[in-house]
C-alpha positions as CSV (number, residue, x, y, z in Angstrom):
1,M,10.3,-6.7,22.4
2,E,12.6,-5.5,19.7
3,T,10.5,-7.5,17.3
4,F,7.3,-5.2,18.6
5,F,9.4,-2.0,17.9
6,I,10.4,-3.2,14.4
7,K,6.6,-3.8,13.6
8,A,5.4,-0.5,15.4
9,L,8.0,1.5,13.4
10,Q,6.7,-0.1,9.9
11,L,3.1,0.4,10.9
12,I,3.7,4.1,11.9
13,L,5.7,4.8,8.8
14,C,3.3,3.3,6.5
15,F,0.4,5.0,8.0
16,A,2.3,8.5,8.0
17,I,3.1,7.8,4.2
18,L,-0.6,7.0,3.5
19,I,-2.0,9.7,5.7
20,L,0.1,12.4,4.5
21,L,-0.8,11.8,0.7
22,H,-4.4,11.1,1.4
23,E,-5.0,14.5,3.1
24,G,-2.6,15.7,0.3
25,G,-5.3,14.8,-2.3
26,H,-8.0,16.6,-0.4
27,F,-5.4,19.6,-0.3
28,L,-4.2,19.5,-3.7
29,F,-8.0,19.9,-5.2
30,A,-8.9,22.6,-2.6
31,K,-6.0,24.9,-3.5
32,L,-6.7,24.2,-7.2
33,F,-10.2,25.6,-6.5
34,K,-8.9,28.3,-4.4
35,V,-10.5,26.8,-1.2
36,R,-9.0,27.9,2.0
37,V,-7.2,25.1,4.0
38,K,-6.8,26.3,7.5
39,K,-4.9,23.5,8.9
40,F,-3.0,20.3,7.6
41,C,-2.6,17.8,10.5
42,L,-0.5,14.5,10.1
43,F,-1.8,12.2,12.9
44,F,-4.9,13.2,15.1
45,D,-4.3,15.7,17.7
46,P,-6.9,15.5,20.7
47,S,-6.3,17.8,23.7
48,I,-5.9,16.0,27.0
49,N,-6.8,17.7,30.2
50,L,-4.0,16.3,33.0
51,G,-5.7,18.3,35.7
52,F,-2.8,20.7,36.3
53,K,-2.2,21.3,32.5
54,K,-4.0,20.8,29.3
55,F,-2.0,19.2,26.8
56,S,-2.9,20.6,23.1
57,G,-2.0,17.1,21.4
58,T,-0.3,19.0,18.6
59,L,2.9,20.4,17.2
60,R,2.7,23.3,14.9
61,L,5.5,22.9,12.4
62,F,5.1,26.1,10.3
63,T,2.5,28.3,8.3
64,W,2.8,28.5,4.5
65,R,0.3,30.4,2.4
66,G,-2.4,30.6,5.1
67,T,-2.3,27.1,6.2
68,D,-1.0,25.8,9.5
69,Y,0.9,22.6,9.2
70,H,0.8,20.3,12.4
71,I,1.8,16.9,13.5
72,G,-0.5,15.1,16.2
73,W,0.5,12.8,18.8
74,L,-2.1,10.0,17.8
75,P,-0.9,8.2,14.7
76,L,-4.3,6.6,13.6
77,G,-5.1,9.0,11.0
78,G,-5.0,12.9,10.0
79,Y,-7.0,15.6,8.6
80,V,-7.3,19.2,6.8
81,N,-9.2,21.7,8.0
82,I,-11.1,23.2,5.0
83,A,-12.8,26.4,5.3
84,G,-16.7,26.1,5.0
85,M,-16.7,22.3,5.2
86,I,-18.5,20.4,8.2
87,D,-16.4,17.4,9.1
88,E,-14.6,16.0,12.1
89,S,-12.6,19.1,12.6
90,T,-15.4,21.6,12.3
91,S,-19.0,21.7,13.4
92,A,-21.9,23.7,12.1
93,E,-21.7,26.1,15.0
94,E,-18.0,26.6,14.3
95,L,-18.8,27.1,10.5
96,E,-21.2,30.5,11.6
97,K,-18.2,31.9,13.3
98,D,-15.7,31.4,10.1
99,D,-14.3,34.7,9.0
100,T,-13.0,33.3,5.5
101,P,-14.3,35.1,2.5
102,R,-17.4,33.6,0.9
103,E,-15.4,32.9,-2.4
104,N,-12.7,30.6,-0.6
105,M,-15.1,28.8,1.3
106,F,-15.9,25.0,0.4
107,M,-19.7,25.3,0.9
108,Y,-20.1,27.9,-1.8
109,K,-18.0,26.4,-4.4
110,P,-20.0,24.3,-7.2
111,A,-21.0,20.8,-6.6
112,W,-18.5,19.2,-9.0
113,Q,-15.6,21.1,-7.3
114,R,-16.7,19.8,-3.9
115,L,-16.9,16.6,-5.3
116,L,-13.5,16.2,-6.5
117,I,-11.9,17.8,-3.4
118,M,-13.7,14.9,-1.4
119,V,-12.7,11.9,-3.8
120,G,-9.1,13.7,-4.1
121,G,-7.9,11.5,-1.0
122,V,-9.1,8.3,-2.3
123,L,-7.9,8.9,-5.7
124,V,-4.5,9.5,-4.4
125,N,-4.6,6.4,-2.4
126,F,-5.6,4.2,-5.4
127,L,-3.0,5.8,-7.8
128,L,-0.4,5.2,-5.2
129,A,-1.2,1.6,-4.6
130,L,-1.0,1.1,-8.6
131,F,2.3,3.1,-8.6
132,I,3.9,1.0,-5.8
133,Y,2.8,-2.2,-7.3
134,A,4.5,-1.2,-10.6
135,M,7.5,-0.1,-8.8
136,I,7.9,-3.3,-6.8
137,L,7.8,-5.3,-10.2
138,F,10.3,-3.0,-11.6
139,T,12.8,-3.3,-8.5
140,W,12.5,-6.9,-7.7
141,G,10.6,-8.5,-10.6
142,R,8.4,-11.2,-9.7
143,E,9.8,-14.7,-8.3
144,Y,7.4,-17.4,-8.0
145,V,7.5,-21.5,-8.0
146,P,5.0,-22.7,-10.7
147,I,2.2,-24.5,-8.9
148,D,2.5,-27.3,-11.7
149,K,6.4,-27.7,-10.6
150,M,5.3,-28.4,-6.9
151,T,5.9,-32.1,-7.1
152,H,5.2,-33.1,-3.7
153,G,1.9,-31.6,-4.1
154,F,-0.5,-30.3,-1.4
155,K,-1.8,-31.9,1.9
156,F,-5.6,-31.5,2.3
157,N,-7.8,-31.5,5.5
158,E,-10.8,-33.8,6.1
159,T,-13.5,-31.4,4.7
160,A,-11.3,-31.0,1.6
161,Q,-11.1,-34.9,1.3
162,Q,-14.7,-35.5,1.6
163,L,-14.8,-33.3,-1.6
164,G,-12.7,-35.5,-3.4
165,F,-9.2,-34.1,-2.8
166,R,-6.3,-36.6,-2.1
167,D,-3.0,-35.8,-0.5
168,G,-0.2,-35.2,-3.2
169,D,-2.8,-33.6,-5.6
170,I,-1.8,-30.3,-7.5
171,P,-4.7,-28.1,-8.1
172,I,-4.3,-26.6,-11.7
173,K,-7.6,-25.2,-12.6
174,A,-10.9,-23.7,-11.2
175,D,-13.6,-23.7,-13.7
176,D,-11.8,-22.3,-16.7
177,K,-9.2,-20.3,-14.5
178,A,-6.0,-21.9,-14.8
179,F,-3.7,-21.4,-11.7
180,T,-0.2,-20.1,-11.9
181,L,1.1,-20.0,-8.3
182,Y,0.2,-21.0,-5.1
183,D,-1.4,-18.0,-3.0
184,A,-4.4,-16.5,-1.2
185,N,-6.2,-16.2,-4.6
186,I,-6.4,-20.1,-5.1
187,F,-8.4,-20.5,-2.0
188,R,-11.0,-17.8,-3.2
189,D,-10.9,-19.4,-6.6
190,I,-11.7,-22.9,-5.1
191,S,-14.4,-21.7,-2.8
192,E,-16.4,-20.3,-6.0
193,A,-15.7,-23.0,-8.3
194,K,-18.2,-25.7,-9.4
195,T,-15.4,-27.8,-11.1
196,V,-11.7,-28.1,-9.8
197,T,-9.1,-30.0,-12.1
198,V,-6.1,-31.5,-10.0
199,L,-3.1,-33.3,-11.3
200,R,-3.0,-36.6,-9.6
201,E,-0.1,-38.9,-10.3
202,G,0.4,-37.2,-13.7
203,T,-3.2,-37.6,-14.7
204,E,-5.8,-34.6,-14.5
205,V,-8.7,-35.7,-12.7
206,A,-11.7,-33.2,-12.5
207,L,-13.4,-32.8,-9.1
208,S,-17.3,-31.4,-8.6
209,L,-17.7,-28.8,-5.8
210,P,-20.5,-27.0,-4.7
211,G,-19.3,-23.6,-5.6
212,D,-20.1,-22.0,-2.4
213,L,-17.7,-23.0,0.1
214,N,-16.9,-20.6,3.0
215,L,-13.4,-18.9,2.5
216,I,-12.8,-17.8,5.9
217,E,-13.4,-21.5,7.3
218,M,-10.8,-22.9,4.5
219,L,-8.2,-20.4,5.6
220,Q,-8.8,-20.5,9.2
221,S,-9.5,-24.4,9.9
222,Q,-6.9,-26.3,11.5
223,P,-5.4,-28.0,9.5
224,R,-6.2,-25.9,6.8
225,F,-8.4,-26.8,3.6
226,M,-5.3,-27.2,1.9
227,D,-1.4,-26.7,2.7
228,I,2.0,-27.3,0.9
229,L,2.8,-30.9,1.6
230,A,6.1,-31.2,3.6
231,P,7.4,-34.6,3.3
232,A,8.6,-35.8,7.0
233,V,12.3,-35.8,6.2
234,I,14.3,-34.3,8.8
235,D,16.5,-31.3,7.4
236,S,18.5,-30.9,10.7
237,V,18.5,-31.6,14.5
238,Q,19.1,-29.3,17.4
239,S,22.6,-30.0,19.4
240,G,22.1,-31.6,22.5
241,G,18.4,-31.9,21.6
242,P,16.1,-35.1,22.6
243,A,16.3,-36.4,18.9
244,E,20.1,-36.1,18.9
245,V,20.4,-38.0,21.9
246,V,18.8,-40.7,20.6
247,G,20.4,-41.0,17.4
248,I,18.3,-39.0,15.1
249,K,20.2,-37.3,12.3
250,A,19.6,-35.0,9.3
251,G,18.1,-37.0,6.4
252,D,16.1,-39.6,8.5
253,K,12.4,-39.9,7.8
254,L,9.7,-40.1,10.4
255,L,7.3,-42.9,9.7
256,A,5.2,-42.7,12.9
257,F,4.5,-40.7,16.0
258,N,3.2,-42.0,19.1
259,G,1.4,-45.0,17.5
260,D,0.1,-43.2,14.3
261,S,1.7,-43.6,11.1
262,L,2.6,-40.5,9.0
263,S,4.1,-39.7,5.9
264,T,4.1,-35.6,5.9
265,W,5.5,-33.1,8.3
266,N,2.0,-31.5,8.3
267,E,0.8,-34.5,10.3
268,F,3.7,-34.3,12.6
269,N,2.9,-31.0,13.5
270,Q,-0.6,-31.8,14.0
271,K,0.4,-34.4,16.4
272,M,2.7,-31.6,18.2
273,G,-0.2,-29.6,18.5
274,Q,-2.4,-31.8,19.9
275,I,0.1,-32.4,22.9
276,R,0.3,-28.5,23.1
277,D,-3.6,-28.4,23.3
278,V,-3.7,-30.8,26.0
279,L,-1.2,-28.5,27.9
280,L,-3.2,-25.3,27.2
281,A,-6.5,-26.7,28.2
282,Q,-4.9,-27.4,31.6
283,Q,-3.8,-23.7,32.4
284,P,-6.7,-22.3,35.0
285,A,-5.7,-18.9,34.4
286,K,-6.4,-18.9,30.8
287,Q,-9.6,-21.0,31.4
288,G,-10.8,-18.5,33.8
289,L,-10.2,-15.5,31.3
290,L,-11.6,-17.5,28.6
291,S,-14.8,-18.2,30.5
292,S,-15.2,-14.5,31.4
293,C,-15.0,-13.6,27.9
294,S,-17.3,-15.9,26.4
295,G,-19.8,-16.2,29.3
296,T,-19.7,-19.9,29.2
297,A,-18.0,-22.4,31.9
298,A,-14.7,-23.4,31.1
299,T,-14.5,-27.1,30.0
300,T,-13.1,-29.4,32.8
301,V,-10.0,-31.5,31.6
302,A,-8.5,-34.2,33.8
303,P,-5.1,-33.6,34.8
304,V,-2.6,-35.3,32.9
305,D,1.0,-36.3,34.1
306,S,3.1,-33.9,32.2
307,A,6.0,-36.5,32.4
308,A,3.7,-38.9,30.6
309,L,3.0,-36.6,28.3
310,R,6.3,-35.8,27.4
311,R,7.2,-39.4,26.7
312,V,6.9,-40.0,23.0
313,T,7.6,-42.9,20.8
314,A,8.8,-42.2,17.0
315,V,9.6,-44.7,14.2
316,V,12.3,-43.4,12.3
317,L,13.9,-44.5,8.7
318,H,17.6,-43.7,9.3
319,A,19.2,-42.5,5.9
320,G,20.5,-45.2,4.1
321,A,18.9,-47.6,6.2
322,T,16.1,-50.3,4.9
323,T,14.7,-51.2,8.4
324,P,12.8,-48.6,10.7
325,D,14.2,-47.8,14.2
326,T,11.6,-47.5,17.1
327,L,12.7,-44.8,19.7
328,T,10.9,-43.7,23.0
329,F,12.4,-40.8,24.5
330,D,11.4,-37.6,26.4
331,L,10.6,-34.2,24.7
332,D,12.5,-31.3,26.4
333,K,11.0,-28.9,28.9
334,D,9.3,-26.9,26.3
335,F,7.8,-30.0,24.6
336,R,9.9,-30.1,21.6
337,M,11.7,-33.0,20.0
338,G,14.6,-30.8,18.6
339,I,14.2,-31.6,14.7
340,F,13.6,-29.2,12.0
341,M,11.7,-29.7,8.8
342,H,13.1,-29.9,5.4
343,N,11.7,-27.0,3.3
344,P,9.8,-28.6,0.4
345,M,10.2,-25.1,-1.6
346,A,13.7,-25.9,-1.7
347,D,13.0,-29.0,-4.4
348,Y,11.4,-26.7,-6.7
349,P,12.5,-24.4,-9.5
350,V,12.0,-20.8,-8.9
351,T,10.7,-18.7,-12.0
352,T,11.9,-15.0,-12.0
353,Q,9.9,-12.5,-14.2
354,T,11.6,-9.1,-14.6
355,Y,10.0,-5.8,-15.9
356,G,11.2,-3.1,-17.8
357,F,10.4,0.6,-16.4
358,L,7.3,0.8,-19.1
359,E,6.3,-2.7,-18.9
360,S,6.0,-2.3,-14.9
361,F,3.1,-0.1,-15.1
362,P,0.5,-2.0,-17.0
363,A,1.5,-5.2,-14.9
364,G,1.2,-3.1,-11.6
365,V,-2.1,-1.8,-12.7
366,A,-3.3,-5.4,-13.5
367,H,-1.9,-6.8,-10.1
368,G,-3.5,-4.0,-8.1
369,W,-6.8,-4.3,-9.6
370,E,-6.7,-8.1,-8.9
371,V,-5.9,-7.5,-5.4
372,L,-8.5,-4.9,-5.0
373,S,-11.0,-7.1,-6.7
374,G,-10.4,-9.9,-4.2
375,Y,-10.5,-8.0,-1.3
376,V,-13.9,-6.4,-2.3
377,A,-15.0,-9.9,-2.9
378,D,-14.1,-11.1,0.6
379,L,-15.9,-8.2,2.3
380,K,-19.1,-10.6,2.2
381,Y,-17.6,-12.7,4.9
382,L,-17.6,-9.5,7.4
383,F,-21.4,-10.3,7.9
384,T,-20.8,-14.1,9.1
385,A,-19.9,-15.0,12.4
386,E,-16.3,-16.0,11.8
387,G,-15.8,-12.9,9.4
388,A,-16.8,-10.8,12.2
389,K,-14.2,-12.1,14.3
390,S,-11.6,-11.7,11.8
391,V,-12.0,-7.7,12.2
392,G,-9.0,-6.1,13.5
393,S,-7.4,-2.7,14.1
394,F,-3.8,-1.5,14.3
395,G,-2.7,-4.6,16.2
396,A,-3.9,-6.9,13.3
397,I,-2.5,-4.7,10.6
398,G,0.8,-4.3,12.4
399,S,1.0,-8.2,12.9
400,M,1.0,-8.4,9.0
401,F,4.6,-6.8,9.0
402,P,7.7,-9.0,9.2
403,D,9.8,-9.2,12.3
404,A,12.9,-7.9,10.5
405,W,12.9,-4.9,8.3
406,D,12.1,-6.0,4.6
407,W,11.3,-3.2,2.0
408,H,9.9,-5.4,-0.7
409,R,7.1,-6.7,2.2
410,F,7.0,-3.1,3.5
411,W,6.0,-1.6,0.4
412,S,3.7,-4.4,-0.5
413,L,1.7,-4.2,2.7
414,T,1.7,-0.5,2.0
415,A,0.1,-0.9,-1.5
416,F,-2.4,-3.1,-0.1
417,I,-3.4,-1.1,2.9
418,S,-3.7,1.8,0.6
419,L,-6.2,0.1,-1.7
420,M,-8.0,-0.8,1.6
421,L,-8.3,2.7,2.9
422,A,-9.3,4.0,-0.6
423,F,-12.0,1.5,-0.9
424,M,-13.2,1.7,2.9
425,N,-12.9,5.6,2.7
426,I,-15.1,5.7,-0.2
427,L,-18.0,3.7,1.3
428,P,-21.2,6.1,1.8
429,I,-21.0,6.4,5.5
430,P,-21.2,9.8,6.9
431,A,-17.6,11.1,8.4
432,L,-16.2,9.0,5.7
433,D,-15.3,10.6,2.3
434,G,-17.7,8.4,0.8
435,G,-20.6,10.0,3.0
436,H,-19.6,13.5,1.8
437,V,-19.8,12.1,-1.8
438,L,-23.2,10.7,-1.4
439,F,-24.8,13.9,0.1
440,L,-23.0,15.6,-2.9
441,L,-24.6,13.3,-5.5
442,Y,-27.8,13.8,-3.8
443,E,-27.6,17.8,-4.4
444,V,-26.5,17.4,-7.7
445,I,-29.4,14.9,-8.7
446,T,-32.1,17.0,-6.7
447,R,-30.7,20.4,-7.0
448,R,-31.4,20.6,-3.3
449,K,-28.6,21.2,-0.9
450,P,-28.7,19.6,2.6
451,S,-29.0,21.7,5.6
452,D,-25.8,22.7,7.7
453,K,-27.9,20.9,10.8
454,F,-28.7,17.9,8.9
455,L,-25.0,17.5,7.6
456,G,-23.8,18.1,11.3
457,I,-26.4,15.3,12.7
458,A,-25.1,12.8,10.0
459,Q,-21.4,13.6,10.6
460,S,-21.9,12.8,14.6
461,I,-23.7,9.6,13.7
462,G,-21.2,8.5,11.4
463,M,-18.2,9.3,13.9
464,I,-20.3,7.2,16.7
465,L,-20.5,4.4,14.1
466,L,-17.0,4.6,13.3
467,F,-15.9,4.7,16.9
468,A,-18.1,1.7,17.9
469,L,-16.4,-0.2,15.2
470,M,-13.0,0.6,16.0
471,G,-13.7,-0.3,19.7
472,Y,-15.0,-3.6,18.3
473,A,-12.0,-4.3,16.2
474,I,-9.5,-3.2,19.1
475,F,-11.6,-5.8,21.5
476,N,-10.9,-8.4,18.6
477,D,-7.2,-7.6,18.9
478,L,-7.2,-7.9,22.6
479,L,-8.5,-11.1,22.5
480,R,-6.2,-12.5,19.8
481,F,-3.3,-11.3,21.9
482,V,-4.3,-12.9,24.9
483,F,-5.3,-16.3,23.5
C-alpha cells in the first residue's frame, strides 16, 4: 500500500506541474493579447449530485485581475476558460450570453493571435521537457556502461537466434549507426536495420536482417528479443532457504536445473517462470475471469501435484571445486529456491559524462529531440493488435514511477510525459489544441471562419472520441492489474 501511495503522489505531482504550465501557456498568450481569462482551473472540477446536496467539485482559491483561480478534485487535467472561445468549458449557447467586451474576446482577435493562444500550452510543454533534460544533465550528468564494455554479452531469444544472433554477442552497430549504450533505442534501431554488426568473441560479424521487425513483439516477447546476459553465478543465498539447507553458497555456479543444462541466469529465470505458469494455469478463479474477458473457453490443465512440482534437481559447481554436485530438494512454499543473482552490471566500468551549465542546454535539446523522435516513430504500432493492447491510462503511467522516491527518475519521467502531452495535444483532433489549430489554419488559408455551431458540434464529437479512448485505456489498465 505504501508503494501505491508513493507512485500516486509522484504521478499527481507530475500532472500538477505539467497541467499548471500547459494551461499557463494558453493563459500567458491570452493575457498578452488582452483576451479575458475568466477561470484558471488546476485539475478538472465536474459537479456531483449527491441526492441531498450538489457538490460543486471546485475550490475557489482567489481572484486576481479578472480571473478566478480554482483547483478541482479530479487530477486528470485542467483548463482555462477563455472569453469568446468554444471549448470543453464553454458551449456555443453559453457564448451568446457572455457579457465580456468585444475587444477582450478570443473570437474577435486576429487569427494569428488566436493561433498563438492555442499553441501556447504545447509550446510550454515542449520547452519545459527540453529544459528539464538539460537540468538533469547539469545536475546528475550522464552515467552509463559503454555497450562494447559489456563483455558477458547478451542473451537472445529463439527469434533472434533464427536471424543469426548468438548468446554472448555484443551489438555494436545497426546499418551505419553505432551503439553507445544499451537502452530502448537499440531495439528500435535493430528493428529497422538491414544489417546489424555484432562483436562475437572479439571479431566483428555482420548479420543481415529484414529491416521491418515488430518492435512491440521484440520488447514484449518472453524471453525478450535480447537481454543482458547474466552468468549463472550465485551472488548470495537466503538464510534458512532451501538452497542454503542443501549446501549451496555464494559464488557457486548453476550448471543444470530439472534435467536441462544452463549457463546463464536468464535460462534459470525462464525455468522458474515455467513452474509458475503451471501453477497459474491451475487457478480456476483466474481462468474464469480470463474466459469472461476474452469470450473463449479456458484451457483445461491436468492437475499437477504441487509437492511434485516443488521437488527440483539442480547441478551446482561449488566455488573452488572441479566436480559438479547434483542436489535434489524442495522449493519453499512460495516456490522459491532462495538464491540471488550476481548482477553482471557490477562487472563493467561505468562512464560518467558531466556537463557545465551552458553545455547542458544543447545536450538536453539533442536528448529531448531523440526521445520525441523515437516516441513519434513508435506510434505506428498503436494501429497493430499488440500495440492497441499496450494503450494505457493513468495506471500505466503511474506504474512507470519507482517504488521509492527518486528525483532523477521523477524529473526524467516528467520530461518524457511533457513531450508526450505536447505531441498528443497538437494532433488535429477536435477538443484538443491541435483541433483548434486545424480550424484556425483553415480560416487563415480560406479566409472563411467556421460557424460557432460547427465548432460546437466538432468539440462534442472530439470529446466523445477522447472519452472513448480514455475508457479503452482504463479497461486495458484493469486487465493488466487483474492478470
